[in-house]
BASE-336764 format. One line per 4 residues: their letters; for each residue y, z, x of C-alpha. Coordinates in steps of 0.25 Angstrom, whole numbers. Example, Ala and Ser with C-alpha at 12.3 -4.5 7.8 and 13.67 -1.06 7.14 Angstrom:
// BASE-336764
AS = -18 31 49 ~ -4 29 55
This chain:
// BASE-336764
MLYL = 1 0 0 ~ 14 -3 5 ~ 27 5 2 ~ 39 0 8
SYSF = 54 6 10 ~ 64 4 -1 ~ 70 -7 6 ~ 57 -15 9
IAGF = 52 -14 -5 ~ 65 -20 -10 ~ 64 -32 -1 ~ 49 -34 -5
DKDI = 52 -32 -21 ~ 63 -43 -18 ~ 54 -52 -11 ~ 44 -50 -24
FTGS = 55 -55 -34 ~ 56 -67 -25 ~ 43 -71 -27 ~ 38 -71 -14
PSLQ = 36 -57 -8 ~ 30 -56 7 ~ 18 -46 7 ~ 18 -49 22
KLVD = 33 -43 23 ~ 28 -31 16 ~ 17 -28 26 ~ 24 -31 38
TYQP = 35 -23 33 ~ 29 -9 29 ~ 19 -2 38 ~ 15 10 30
KLSP = 11 23 38 ~ 9 37 34 ~ 16 48 41 ~ 7 57 50
EEQS = 8 69 38 ~ 5 58 27 ~ -8 53 36 ~ -12 67 37
YMDN = -11 69 23 ~ -20 57 20 ~ -30 61 31 ~ -32 75 25
QVQT = -25 80 11 ~ -28 66 5 ~ -43 65 10 ~ -46 79 6
LCTL = -41 77 -8 ~ -50 65 -8 ~ -62 74 -5 ~ -58 82 -17
LNDH = -58 72 -26 ~ -72 66 -32 ~ -68 55 -40 ~ -81 55 -49
DVSI = -79 70 -52 ~ -64 67 -55 ~ -67 57 -66 ~ -78 66 -72
NRDF = -71 79 -72 ~ -57 71 -75 ~ -49 81 -65 ~ -49 84 -51
SKDA = -55 96 -44 ~ -47 109 -42 ~ -48 107 -28 ~ -42 93 -28
WDYM = -31 98 -39 ~ -28 110 -29 ~ -28 100 -18 ~ -19 91 -22
RSEK = -9 101 -25 ~ -10 109 -12 ~ -9 96 -3 ~ 4 91 -11
FFGM = -3 78 -16 ~ 7 80 -29 ~ 18 82 -19 ~ 18 69 -9
KIPK = 31 64 -12 ~ 38 76 -15 ~ 48 78 -3 ~ 43 89 8
EWGG = 55 98 4 ~ 49 100 -9 ~ 36 104 -4 ~ 30 89 -6
LGFS = 23 81 5 ~ 35 70 6 ~ 26 59 8 ~ 29 44 10
THAV = 27 34 -2 ~ 16 27 8 ~ 9 40 9 ~ 7 44 -6
SSVL = 2 29 -7 ~ -8 33 3 ~ -12 46 -4 ~ -13 39 -16
QKLA = -22 27 -12 ~ -32 37 -5 ~ -32 46 -17 ~ -35 35 -26
TQCF = -48 30 -18 ~ -54 42 -20 ~ -49 46 -35 ~ -40 38 -42
DANA = -36 51 -51 ~ -33 58 -39 ~ -23 46 -35 ~ -16 46 -49
TVAV = -14 62 -49 ~ -8 62 -35 ~ 1 49 -39 ~ 8 54 -50
PNSL = 16 65 -43 ~ 19 56 -32 ~ 23 45 -41 ~ 25 49 -56
GPGE = 28 64 -54 ~ 41 70 -54 ~ 42 74 -39 ~ 48 62 -33
LLAR = 56 62 -45 ~ 61 76 -43 ~ 63 74 -28 ~ 73 63 -31
YGTQ = 80 66 -43 ~ 77 81 -48 ~ 89 92 -47 ~ 86 102 -36
EQKE = 81 113 -45 ~ 70 102 -50 ~ 67 99 -36 ~ 65 113 -31
YFLP = 57 118 -43 ~ 48 105 -45 ~ 46 99 -31 ~ 38 110 -24
RLAD = 30 112 -37 ~ 27 97 -38 ~ 24 97 -22 ~ 15 109 -21
GTLI = 6 104 -34 ~ 12 117 -43 ~ 16 106 -52 ~ 9 94 -54
PCFG = 19 82 -60 ~ 18 71 -69 ~ 27 61 -75 ~ 28 60 -91
LTGP = 33 45 -92 ~ 21 36 -100 ~ 20 38 -115 ~ 12 34 -126
HSGS = 22 22 -128 ~ 27 19 -114 ~ 19 17 -102 ~ 21 6 -93
DATS = 36 7 -99 ~ 35 22 -97 ~ 51 23 -96 ~ 51 17 -110
LIES = 50 33 -113 ~ 45 31 -127 ~ 43 45 -135 ~ 50 52 -123
DCVV = 64 55 -129 ~ 72 66 -125 ~ 87 70 -130 ~ 98 77 -123
TERN = 100 90 -130 ~ 107 104 -128 ~ 101 117 -130 ~ 107 130 -128
GELG = 117 125 -121 ~ 107 118 -111 ~ 105 103 -110 ~ 92 96 -111
VVAT = 84 85 -118 ~ 73 87 -129 ~ 63 78 -126 ~ 50 72 -134
FKKR = 39 65 -126 ~ 25 59 -127 ~ 20 56 -113 ~ 5 52 -111
YITL = -3 47 -98 ~ 4 56 -90 ~ -3 57 -77 ~ -5 73 -72
APVA = 1 77 -86 ~ -11 87 -88 ~ -9 94 -75 ~ 6 92 -73
GVVG = 16 104 -71 ~ 27 95 -73 ~ 30 82 -80 ~ 42 72 -76
LGLN = 45 67 -90 ~ 51 53 -94 ~ 60 55 -105 ~ 71 46 -113
LSDP = 84 55 -114 ~ 94 52 -123 ~ 107 60 -126 ~ 113 57 -139
NGLL = 123 69 -139 ~ 128 65 -125 ~ 124 79 -119 ~ 122 73 -105
KGQG = 137 69 -105 ~ 135 59 -94 ~ 126 68 -85 ~ 113 60 -86
GEGF = 109 49 -96 ~ 100 45 -106 ~ 86 37 -104 ~ 75 39 -95
TVAL = 75 55 -91 ~ 64 63 -83 ~ 62 77 -86 ~ 53 88 -78
LERD = 45 96 -87 ~ 35 108 -82 ~ 23 108 -90 ~ 26 121 -97
HEGL = 39 115 -102 ~ 41 119 -117 ~ 36 108 -126 ~ 30 98 -115
RMGP = 14 95 -118 ~ 6 90 -106 ~ -7 85 -111 ~ -17 83 -115
RHMP = -24 75 -104 ~ -29 61 -106 ~ -36 51 -97 ~ -32 37 -98
LNAA = -43 27 -92 ~ -51 40 -91 ~ -45 44 -78 ~ -45 58 -72
FMNG = -31 60 -68 ~ -23 70 -78 ~ -16 62 -88 ~ -9 67 -101
TVEG = 1 68 -110 ~ 15 74 -109 ~ 22 77 -123 ~ 33 85 -129
EEVW = 43 85 -143 ~ 56 90 -142 ~ 55 96 -129 ~ 67 104 -122
IPMS = 70 99 -108 ~ 82 104 -101 ~ 91 96 -93 ~ 86 104 -80
SILG = 72 98 -83 ~ 77 84 -81 ~ 73 78 -68 ~ 86 78 -61
GQER = 94 85 -71 ~ 103 80 -82 ~ 109 69 -73 ~ 97 63 -71
CGFG = 94 60 -87 ~ 92 47 -88 ~ 89 44 -74 ~ 73 43 -76
WNMF = 73 28 -75 ~ 79 29 -60 ~ 69 40 -57 ~ 57 32 -63
VECL = 60 19 -55 ~ 64 26 -42 ~ 52 36 -41 ~ 41 34 -51
AEGR = 40 19 -49 ~ 39 21 -35 ~ 29 31 -36 ~ 21 22 -45
GVSL = 22 10 -35 ~ 16 19 -26 ~ 5 28 -33 ~ -1 16 -41
PAGS = -3 5 -30 ~ -8 16 -22 ~ -19 20 -33 ~ -23 5 -34
VGAA = -25 3 -19 ~ -34 16 -18 ~ -42 11 -32 ~ -42 -2 -26
RTVT = -49 3 -13 ~ -59 12 -21 ~ -64 0 -28 ~ -64 -10 -17
CGVG = -74 2 -10 ~ -81 3 -23 ~ -84 -11 -25 ~ -87 -14 -10
AYSR = -96 -2 -9 ~ -103 -6 -22 ~ -106 -20 -18 ~ -113 -16 -5
VRKQ = -123 -7 -15 ~ -124 -16 -25 ~ -137 -26 -23 ~ -141 -37 -30
FRVP = -152 -46 -26 ~ -154 -34 -15 ~ -140 -38 -9 ~ -127 -31 -9
IAEF = -117 -38 -19 ~ -106 -37 -7 ~ -116 -48 0 ~ -114 -57 -11
GGIQ = -107 -70 -7 ~ -99 -71 -20 ~ -94 -55 -18 ~ -90 -58 -2
EGKF = -84 -71 -4 ~ -79 -71 -19 ~ -68 -62 -17 ~ -65 -55 -3
GSST = -69 -67 5 ~ -63 -77 -2 ~ -53 -86 5 ~ -44 -84 -8
CSPQ = -43 -70 -2 ~ -31 -68 7 ~ -35 -62 21 ~ -26 -49 18
IQRV = -34 -47 6 ~ -46 -49 13 ~ -42 -39 24 ~ -39 -29 13
FRSL = -53 -30 7 ~ -60 -30 21 ~ -51 -18 24 ~ -56 -11 11
SQEL = -70 -15 14 ~ -72 -6 25 ~ -71 6 15 ~ -84 1 10
THVI = -92 7 20 ~ -86 21 20 ~ -89 20 4 ~ -103 18 6
CYCP = -106 26 18 ~ -98 38 11 ~ -101 38 -3 ~ -113 29 -6
SFPL = -113 32 -21 ~ -98 26 -22 ~ -101 13 -25 ~ -111 17 -37
DSHG = -101 27 -43 ~ -90 17 -41 ~ -99 7 -48 ~ -99 16 -60
AFRQ = -86 19 -61 ~ -81 4 -61 ~ -91 2 -70 ~ -85 13 -81
């Protein structure tokens, strides 16, 4: 995976819109490299977590073991993007991508669980836009896993167009001399909601009585609510695609939210779109591709291993000419792609030697 400086991303985006992007320029310009601290984390903490994750058990039990949950908290897997001054790891985007890729090869549910706090969770939003009081309270607790975050954006009628915020309305009002909003919302498919201690809630704010008085505006606004906030309901759990990672609903009717709970305070009312584009889109552009790369590696190893143990006419199907030449050896396959497949095929030996049952286990999973 390649993640570039902003200046080069802008240049590459420009090339895309010209219709002739140069992938060679992309490769020549950027050389991804982990810092010694990040490499040590990959070699030690990430590897240890992988040993605690049994993908079969996770799929059957629909949850991780207590040891795995505790280890993710203690080793700050949920705080990789939080700056060090707030107790996080302060890792680079490339490091986060590398961690997510590795986890996806072992247990995709772990990939999703770690990805959300480091992409969709409110941690980076707080670091950039939070008030000093919000940073001091939330960031250390998010970094050490005391609070697991989630982001409540998707609703029953807003998925890909998540910022449409259908059925997520709030109105500015005043109670006992304090300014705040009264919100009604219905969210679903919220990753980590069943175990989250704090939710970043996307709301469509309106101010019909002009109570904001020019400080902040109407529109997409983000609120930070802890799990025990009065009127907030987080759950029940649901499992789209029968996935084991935690997923659930976030709902509330006529919930009072003081301005101190608006991310960034009153002046950030209506600023949610900027936050979404600048932080969350960047996170999605990292976490989802990283997971896809990890899944592709797993599938490549599984299919390759299976092609060696599966025999027809007493010959492994990997030896069949149609399999050898039909795709990977085809003249239509570019040299770059052939090199990628040859590199990935090296993992085949490790899969067969260290996990002989993997081809059979994966065959059952693929069939389902």
